[in-house]
N, C-alpha and C positions, 0 to 999 in steps of 0.2 A: 650277800650280793643284792644290789638294788635292782628292782624290776624295771624294765624298759616300758615307757609309755607307748601307746599305739603310734603316736606321732614319730617318736624315735625309730620305731620299727619300720615305718613306711619310708622315712628318709633313708634308713639303712638299706632297704630294698632298692631304692633308686641308685644308691651308691654301688651296691653289689652288681647291679645290672649295667652299670656304666652310663646310665641315663641322666647324667648331671654334669655340671661344671661348677667349680668354686673359684671365685675371684672375678673382678670386673673385666680384666683383660681376657680371661678364658671364656667368660660368658659372651663377650663381644664377638668371639669367633664362631659362635653357634649359628646354625641356620634357622633353628626354631626352638623356642622355649614356651612352656605352658604355665610356668609358675616361677616367680622370683621370690626368694627369701633373703631378708636383710637382717643383720645383727643389730640389736638395740644399741650397741657401742660403736656402730659405724659412724664415720664423720659425715658432716652435711654434704661434702663434695661426693663422697661415696654414695650416699643416698640419692643425690641428684643424678649421678651416673647410672645408678640402678633404675631410677625412674625413666630415664631416657631409653634404656635398653628394654624395659617392660613395655613402653609405648611402641618401640620398634617391633617387638614380638607380638604385641596385642595381648599381653597376658597380665594377670593380677600380680601385685607386689605386696607382700606381707612383711611386716617388721616384728621381730621377736619382742616379747613383753617381759616375761619372767626369767628367761635364761638366755645366755649367749648362744649364738649359732654354732660356735665350736663345740658346745656341749652336745648338740645333736649330731654333728658331723664327725666329732672326735678328730678334727684337724685344727691345728693351732692357727690362730689369726684368721679364721673363716669369717668374712664379713658379708659376702654376697654369694648366693647359691642359686643356680637355675636348674629346674627340673625339665627334662626333655620329653618324658613320657606323659601323655595326656591322662591316662588312667591313674597313674601314681600321683600326678599333680592334683587331680580331683579328690582322691582319697586323702591326701595330705591336707587339703583345704577343709574337707569334711571333718577332720580330726583336730584342727588347729584352733578350736573355739577359745580357749583361755590362754594359749601360748603365743599367739600371733594376732596382730591387728592389721586390717587392710589399709594400705596407704594409697593404693591406686587400683 
């Protein structure tokens, strides 16, 4: 069994506590987000939509580098994810050094 990284663990915490949304349309329904994660395989239109949402929420937008977002979420076709919990968002950012790059 492969060991999970800290980043996978913290994304899993956000999912288990329900402090997230996956998908551009789902994220657009949120009142507040503290972090946006985008898959490296997302289309330019999806990335632009995510950038608009990140600007609306006033949060950072990170794009995956080494792995697809669905490998972190274990949800097929995950291209955009928003984290609603401030503490978890900060912890994910603190542990995202080699896995994500800041886009905004």
